[in-house]
N, C-alpha and C positions, 0 to 999 in steps of 0.2 A: 352168302354169309349168314351166320346164325346169331340168335339171341340166347345166351347161356343163362340159365336160372339155377343158382345154387340153392340147395334145399328145395329143388324143383318138384320133388315127389311128395312134399308135404302139403298141408291144407291150403295155404295161401298160394304156394307154388303152382298147384293144379288150377286154381282159380285164375291166376295170371296166364297160365298156358292156354286155358280156354279162351280168354280174351284175346290173346295174341293170335291164336288159331283162327278166330273169326276175322282177323285182319290179314290172314294168309301169310303170317310171319313164320319163318323157320325157327324152331326152338330145339335146344339141347338141354335136357334135364340132368343135373348133377346132384347126387345125394348118396347116402349110405344104403338105402333100400330102394328097389324098383317100385314102380307104380303098383298099388294094391290090385290084386286080381279082380276085385269087385268093380274097379274103374277101368279095367283093361279095354273094354269095348269103346271107350272114348279116347283113351290116351295110349293104347297099346302100340300104336305105330310111331309115337314120338321117340326120338333118339334118347337113350338113357346112358349116362356114363357113371359107373359106380366109383365112389371115392369119399374121402373124409376131408372136410374143410380144415381140420387141424393138421393135415399132412401137407407140407409144402410140396413134396414130390407129386402127390395126387393133383394138386392145383396146377403145378407146372406142366404136368402131362396133359391136363384138360385144355389149357390155353395154348399149348404147343401143338396140339393135334386138331384143333377146331379153328375154322375161320370165323373169328368173333367180331361182331360189329357192336355189340352191347352186352352188358352183364347186369342182371337183376339179382342182387345179393340178399337172399332170404334165409340162408342157412343159420339156424340159431337154436339154442336150448331155451325153452320156456319153462323154468322149473317151478314146482310148487314149493311150499315151505320145507317139506321133508327132503326134496331133492337139493334145495339150497344147503341144508345141513349135511347131507350125505356126500356131496361131491362139488363143493364150491369151486375148486380148481378146474374141474371139468367144464363148468358153466363159463368160467372166464376164458378157458382155452378155446372154446367154440366161438363165443360171442365177440371176444376181442382179438384173440390170437388168430382165429380164422379170417377175420377181416384184414388183419395185417398180412397174412399169407396171400390172400387174394390180391391186395393192392400191389404187393411186391411182384407177383407173377405178371400182373397187367402192365407193370412198368417196362417189361421186356418186349412188349409188342409194339409194332409200328405199322399203321397209326394205332394209338392207344384207344381201346374201345370206351364208349361211354359207360358210366356206372351209376346204377340206382341202388342205393342202400336202404333196406327196409329197417326202420327203427320203430319206436312204440310210444304210445301215450304214457307208458310207465315212466318215461324219463321225467315227466312233470311231477311225479309223486302223487300225493293225495290232498295237498292243501288247496283250498278253494281259491281260484283266481279272482282278483278284484273285479275284472270286467265281466265275470260270469262264464266266460269260455277261455280255454287255453289258447293263446295266440303265440305264434312262432317267435316274435321279437319281444313281446311284452311279458310273457310268462316265464319266469326263471325256473329252469329245470331243478328239481329237488327230489330225485328218486329215493325210494325207501327200500324197495325189494332188490335182491341181487340181480334179477333180470333187468330192472330199470337202470341200475348202476352200470351194468355191463353194456347195455345198449347205448347209454350216454357216452361211455368210454369208447365204444366202437365208432360213434359219430365223430368224436374228437380225433381218434386215430385216423379215420378215413379222411377227414378234412386236412390234417397235417400231411398225410402221405399224398393226397391228391395235389396239394400245392407243390410238394417236392418232385412228384413224378409227372406233373402236367396232365392229370386225368380230369375229365369232365365229370364232376360228381353232383348227384342230386340225392338228398336224404328225404325220405317220406316217413313221417311218424304216423303209424297206423293206430286207429282206435280199436276197440274190442270187436273181434271178427267172429261171425257165426255163419252157418249156412252150408250149401253144397260143398262136397269134397272133404268135409271134416272127418277125421278118424284119429284114433289113438296111436301115438308112436312113442318110442322111448325118449324122444326129445320133447314131446308135448304130452305129458302123461294125463293131464286133466282137460277134458273137453270144455268148450264154452257152456254156460248154463243152458243155452238153447239145445246144444247137442246132448247134454246130460238129461234133459227132459225126454227126448226121444229114446235114449238108452233105457231110462227107468221104465218108460211105458212098454218097451219091448220085453223087459224083464217081468212084466206083469204088475208093476208097482204104480200106485198113484204118486204124484209129485207133491212134495211139501217144500215150498219156497221159504227162505228166511225173511223175505220182504218182496215187494213187486220187482225189484232189481231194474230200476230205470236208468237208462244211459243212451248215449248216441251210438248204439250198436250198429256195426258196419257189416252189411251183408257181403258174403265172400265174393259174389259176382261183381259187386260195386268195388270191392278192394282190388280185384283183378283189373277191372276196367279203368279205375283211377290210376293205377300204376302204369297201365298201357298208355293212358292219356299223357302222363308226364314223359314217357319215352317218345311218344310221337312228336312232342313239342321240341322243335330243333333248338330254340333259344328260350331260356327261362330267366326270369328276373331275380330269382332267389335260389339259394342252395337248399333250404329246408322248407318242407311243406307238410301240413297236417292233412290227414285223410280219415275223416270220421263219417258217421252215418248222416250227418246234416240235420237230424231231428231226433227228438227224444222218443224212445219207445221202451217198453218193459217186457221182461220175460213172462210176466203174468198175462200180458196181451198176447204174447206168442202162444202160450198154452191154450188160450181161448180160440185163437185163429187156427190152430192146428187140429181142431176137433174133427176135421175131415180126413185126417191121416188114419189108415187102417188100424194102426197100433195104438191110437190115442186112448187115454184113460182119463181119470179125474186129476184135479190139482187143487191146492189151497195154500194159503199163507199160514205159516206156523203160528200156533197159539202161544201165549206167553209161557216161556220156559221150555217149549217144545223144540226139539232139535230137527232142523231141516234135513232132508235126505239128498240134498243137492249141494255140491261143494262150490263155494265162492269165497275168494280170499280177501275181499275188501269189506271192512266193517261198515262202510258207508258208501253211497253211490258217488262215483267220481264225476266231476264237471265235464261237459262236452268239449270237443275240439272245435275251434273256429276253422272253417274250410273256405273262408272268403278269399284267401290268397290263391288257393288252388283253382277256385272258380274264375277269379280274375285272370290268371295266367294261362289256363287251359280250356276254360269253358265247361269243365267237367262238373256234373252234379250227380249224386247218388240217385239211383232209380228205384231201389227196393227198400221198403220199410213196412212195418206193421202187417196188415192183412195181405197186402200185395206180395211181401216177402214170403209169408206163410203159404200162399197159393203157389208161388213158384217152387218153394221147397217141396210141397206135396207132389207137384208134377215131376220134380227131379227124382224123388223117391220112387214114384211110379215107373219112371223110365228105367231105373236100376232093377226093379222087380221084373220088368218086361225082358230085359237082357238076360237075366238069370233063367227065365222060364223057357 
């Protein structure tokens, strides 16, 4: 039996696939586009099923032809401001309607597979929590972006349908992710600040940051391993778990630590009135996620941050170059 990952050929989907592959789990990737050619050396032998999460027929076909023991639902649109204005209905259709399609399809299976739904720190909004960190039970969701609004709606939709259909549901609210397997897609038009740094350097530009950009940045390999840890745990004490980096780091520190990258160039903080050449949607740094619940129930702790993450990223980039040559 296989673990199906919707949105499996996206950034986080590939990170989860990597983590599950290390545990010898059979994986089926579902998405609009196949794995990028640049990553084919690692994921080329993983089964891929093309389809659209907004198509009930595509989802019914997927679950009707695969022996599914669990589903990790990552398929989502992560719009920037312009995408919110251009196609709000499309964002809702994927993030909320796609979740409903999947839940309905799973209701027809016996036994019903376990479901892990990927949500986001965006559901908490931007207000500073009283305790200093966003906590699952104490911090009231108050999303401001269409992405956060639809992810919270997807959570509520999934919880209601899980109750109706008798589906074992776990929701994981991911912090801001960066690192290996990140690439631009139509569903995720803007890279993480960390990914934008590397892109700007490749284009021959020095990086101008709007500020250091401090946060509990979550390395993609930790995101994949954390989701895999939740899946491995047969019984969990809660429905909702935060998954963040576990400590504060900054994009400025990332720029310093990545100077060993062949394409590395200079960087600096924008002077007063100067416009940064890196896109970041938040006017102020968001508070970190508490991951105490995740640690308590699974024993999982993030492994990568700061210089350690940068060193791993440099090795990853080097491995891609070796495969191309």
